[in-house]
N, C-alpha and C positions, 0 to 999 in steps of 0.2 A: 828640913828646910835647907840645910847646907847642901845636901845632895841635889835638890831641885835648882838651887842657885848655880851650882857647879855645872849642871847639865845645860842650863839656859845660857850661861856664859860660853860654854864650849860650842854650842850650836851657833850663837850669834857672832862670836869673835872673828871667825874667818871672813864673814861677810863684811864686818867693819874694817878689818885689817886690809882687805883687798882694795878698799877705797883710798888707801895711802898712795902716795905718788910713786910711779915707776915700778921697777921690778922688785923693790924691797917689799912692797905690799903683797905681791904675788907670793914671794917666798915666805913671808910671815904667815900668810893665810894657809899655805900648804903645811908649814910646820905646826900651826895651831891645830890642824886636823890630825896630823900624824903623831906628834910627840906624846900627847896625853894617852893615846892608845898604846903606843910602843912601850912607854915606861910605866903604864898602869897607874897613871896619876888619878884618873877618875875612880879607880878601884879603892884608892886610899881614902876617899870621902864617902864610900859606901855604894858606889854605882856598880852594878853587876856587869860582867863582860859583854853579855848580849845587848843590854841597853846601851852600853858605851859604843859598841860597833854600829848599831842601828843609828844612833845619834850622829856618829861620824859620817855615815852616808848621807843623812839629811843635811848636815852642816856643809858637806862638799857640794851637793846639788844646789842648795840654797845660795851659797856664796858664788858659785861659778856658772850658774845656768844662763846668765846674761853675757858671759864672756866666752865666745866661741874660740878665741885664741888660746884659752886655757883648757876648757872642757867643752867639746862639741857634743852637747847633750843630744841633739837630734840624731847624730850618727852613733854615739856611744850606746844609747838605749833603744835603738831601732831593731825590733825583733825580726824585721824583714831582712836585715843585713847580717843576722847571726848565721855563721857558716859552719855547720857541723863537720863537713869534710875537712876544711882547713884546720879546725880545732883538733880533730882526731889525727891529722897528718903531723901537726906539731907535737902532739903527745907521743906519737910513734917515734919521731925523730929524737925527742928528748930521751925516751926510754932506751933507744938503741945505744946512745952514748952515755946517758946518765946512770943507768943501772950498773954497767961495768965499772964506771968511775967510783960510784958510791960504795960498791963492794970492795974495790981496791984500796980506798982510803979508810975503810972501816966505819963509814957513816951508817950503813945499813947491814943487816944480816937477814937471810931468809927466815921467815916465821915458821915455827914448827907446828903451830896450831892450825886447825881447819877453820876457815872464815865462817862467821855466823851469818848464814844466808838471810835469815829473817831480819837481821839488823842492818843489812846493806842499804835499803832505801832511806832509812833514817840517818845513816852515816853520810850518805851522798847529799841529802838535803841540808844537813848541818854544815858540812864543809862548803857547799855551794853558797849558802846565804850568809854564813857568819865567818867565813874565812876567805874563800876565793873571790867572791864578788866585791867585798869592801876593799881588798887589796888591789884588785884589778882597776877599780874606779880611781884609786889614789895613784898607783904606780904606773899604770898604762894610760888610763883616761886623762889624768892630769899631768903627772911628772914626765912621762915620755912625750906627751903632746907638747908641753912647754919646752922641754929640752930640744925637741926636734925643731921647733920654731926658732929657738935661740941659736942652735948650731947650724941650721940649714942643711942638715945631713941626717937621713933616716938611719944609716948604719951607725953613725956616731951617737945619735940619741938612743938607739937600741942598746949599745954597749954601756953608755953612762947610766941609763935608767936601770939596766940589769945589775950594775955594780951597786947602785943605791939600794936596790931591792936586796942584794946580798948583804950589804952592810946592816940593813935593818934586822937581819937574823943573827947578828953576832952575839946578841944578848940572850939567845935562846939556850935554855938549860939542856944537858946537865952540866956542861963545862962552859964557863964564860971567861973570855971571849970564845965563841964556838966557831973556829976557823973552818971546820969541815962543813958546817951548816952554811957558812958564807960561800964556800966554793960551790956547793950544790944549788943554793938559792940563786946565785949569780947565773949559773948555767941555765937553770929553769927559767929565769927572768928573760934570757935571750929568746927562748921559744915562746914564752907568754907574749913577749913584745912582738914577735913575728906574727903570732896569731891575731893580735890586736891591729897591727899596722895595716893590713890589707884594706879593711873597711873602717878602721878606727872604731870598732865595735867591742865594747867590754864584755858582752855576753859570749862572744867567740873565745876570747882569751880566758874567760871564766870557766868555760867548759874544759879547756886544756888544763887549767890549774886544778879543777875539781878532779879530773881523771888522774892526774899525777898524785895528788894528796890521798885520794881514795885507794889507789893501787898501793901506795906506801903503807897505809894503815892496814890493808887487808893481807898483804903478802910479805911484808918486811917488818923489822923491828929495830 
């Protein structure tokens, strides 16, 4: 019963908070989606991570679907605007500068094991739906969109949202605060934001995000 009540409150809270006056309601709604996942608050009442992530996506779309100034649903989820070329281009640009940097600061090391070919499809699907897509909806579809509207600057919004994305990874193990993860996530956020920005399509940036995380899992440790 506690778990169901917690999930219900989590899904409904952003919708209700958004109805508060001014920017405070917008910020409160965004934090209500992000923080319970980021700090595993739902896990503490027995909600498994997969259910929490799916609930977060539902909460975001439910809350912001009528607010194009916060989340442009028609553009964000339009499969016709998904741009594979742009997604792969941003992945390649990140790889060109991100891999040398990550190796230099000791964030990654080349994997000595041979990738499990049979397990790759399942790995890609898991990363896409339960890692990349939820994060792209929040950090690009909502946070970068709102920041861009507030700053009136695409470049400024890209930098700010990338920094926020990096900060969200400071609490990742094994060392907390994880400054190396912050640096790499911030850099990746710039390219994810660039992939999203052209058509404001979260599927495009999700592809870039999925490629980065899949490559990391297969070829580095």
